[in-house]
N, C-alpha and C positions, 0 to 999 in steps of 0.2 A: 741540857738538852732534849728532849725525847726523840729518839729515833721513830719513823716513821718509813718503812722499808715493804718495799711490792714485795708481795709472794708468787711472783713469778718470778722470780730469781731465785736459785737453788741453795745459794750462800745467805739465804737472808732469811730463808725457812730451816738452815743448822743455824744459824746466830740466834733464832727466835729457839730453839730446841735447848741450846746451850743456855739462855738466860734462865728457862725452869729449871734445868737442871742442877742451875747456881745459884737457887733460892730465891728471884727476883717472879714480881708481879708482870705478865704480858696483857696487853689485847690483841686477839685475833679475829678473824671472821667465820663468822658459818653462817648455813644457811638461813637460819632462824632472826638471829641478830649477834651481833659482838658481844666479844666474852672478855671477863676478866681471868686471865690462866694463870693458874701454878702446881706443883707438885702435890699430888696425893698424902707424901711421905714428909712435908714442911708445913708443921703448925704454925710457925712465925710466919710461912707467906699469905699462909691460908688466911691468920689474923689479919694480916693487911689488906688482904683484901672487903674482909669483912668494915674494916674500919674506913677503907677509900670511900667503901658505898652510904656509910654507916647504916649499916642493915645490923639488924640482932642476931643473935647470937643462935635463938631460937627456927630458925628458918635456914634450914638445912640448903648447901651447896649440890651442883651436880657433877658428876664423875664423866668423865668426856674420853670413850673408849675409842682408839686406834681401830681393834678389829671385834668381833663379838668373842673371840676367846679372852681378850682383856677383861670380861665379867670374872674370871676367876681369879682376879688378881685384886678385886675389892669386894666381892660379894661369897656368902656361903647360900646351902642348904637351895640352891637353884632350881625353881621350879619346871618344869619341860615348856610349860606355857611363856617363860621366857623366850625359849630359844626359836617356839612357834612366830612370836611375833617379832623376833632380831629377824628372822626368816624374812617376814614381806617389809619388814619398816627400818630395817638398819639397813645400810645406815640412810638417819631420817629426823623429822622433827618428831619424837617419841622420846621420851623418858619412862622409866621402869624402874618401881622402889623394888631393892630387895633386903634380905637380910645381909647386914653390913660384916666384912673379915675385921677382928679387931686389931689387925697389925697395919692400917692406914692412919691416917693424920685422927685425931681424936675429932677434931672441931670441926670437919666435913659435915656432922652432924651430931646432934647432941644423945639421939637413940641409939638406938642397936638397926636402923634400916639406913640404906643408901641408894637414892637417886642414879642412873647409869643411863646415859647415851651413849649414839656413835651419830656425831654429824653429819651430814652430805656434802662436804665441803673436801673436795681433793688433797690440796696443799695443806689445811688443818690435820688431816689425818693422816699424811707424812710428815708432819709434823710430829705426834703424836710418838708413831713407831719410830722415828728417833728416837726420842726420848727414854725407847724404852719401856714405858708404866705409861696408864692415864694421867688425865691431869683434871685437876678440880674447874670447873669453868662457871660463870651467873654471869647475867649481861652487865655488860660495860657499864653502867652507868648509876648513877645517886639513887638511890630506895626510892624508888615510888614516882620516877621524872620517867622521861620518856624514853620508848625502846633506841638502844643506838644502834643505829644499822648504816654506819657507814663508819670509817677511820676519823672523820673527821668529828662524826657527835665522841668517839671516845678523847679525842686530841681537847675537845671544848670542855669536857668532863675531868679530866683527868690531866691535863698537861701538866708537865715537869713533876708527877708524883709517881708516875711509874716510867718506866726506859726504856720499853720499846712495843710499836705496836707495828702488827702484821697484816698490809694493808693487802684486803682481799678484794676490794671494790664495793659497792651498797649488795647491801644482803637480799634476797629473791624472796625468803616468805615475809618478810618483817614483822613476826610475831613468834613469841615465845613457843617452847614445844608442849604437846599436849602430854599431862602427867598421869599416870596407872601405876595404883599402889600394890603389889602383888603378893605382899605379905601378908592380909590378910582375907578371908575369905566370905562374902564373896566379895571377886575383885573390886575396886573401886577407881573411879576419874577425879585424880585432884586437882587439874585444870584442865581446859580443852584451850587447842590451839587447832594448828593446821588437822591432824588424825581427828574424826568425828569418833565417839560409842560406836553409832552402826558399825564402822570400819572396822574396830578390833573387836564386836560382838561378830562380825561375819565370821575375823579369819581363827578365833577361837573356840568361834560354837555356843557360845556359854552368854546369860545375861553379866552384863556390867553395871555396877552400879553408881550414880555421882551424889 
């Protein structure tokens, strides 16, 4: 039987963190949508996320950071513009594509890049920091189905297929993060969300492509 636990209880947050450290897949809340989470070092758990979602391996997953400095655990050759964006938009609904370290799970992405973000959700950040390293996260729905904005949505899709959902109530934004690729010049937005191209251009003081 799947456990649905309130994130308002410290013991529940610890339990969720321990599940991920033990190689499990869990559901968790963010300000955008609910995610399926797993360790960035556990290829088996990440494979399970792809299987559960019926998601093609060519569609990379996003790494969720507990703090900005965690980026060093997943990325290399990090441009200064990443830290400028992080100063303004982290935590928040922005995902940034960087060059990937080779010591994280190979199936997070099939190429040499990785997308990172820092969710604006205090209990999820607390969980990630308890784990001690970032987690993989992707929307907790079957691929191409509606965005999951509540624990009930996750339960409807994955009841008895995952072990735990950390319930943080209904998501505030209800749409996925904006994604920007900093591995190519000029930078390019790959997906639009709450943060606009114009906001990013204002912060970086340079033109962004779409």
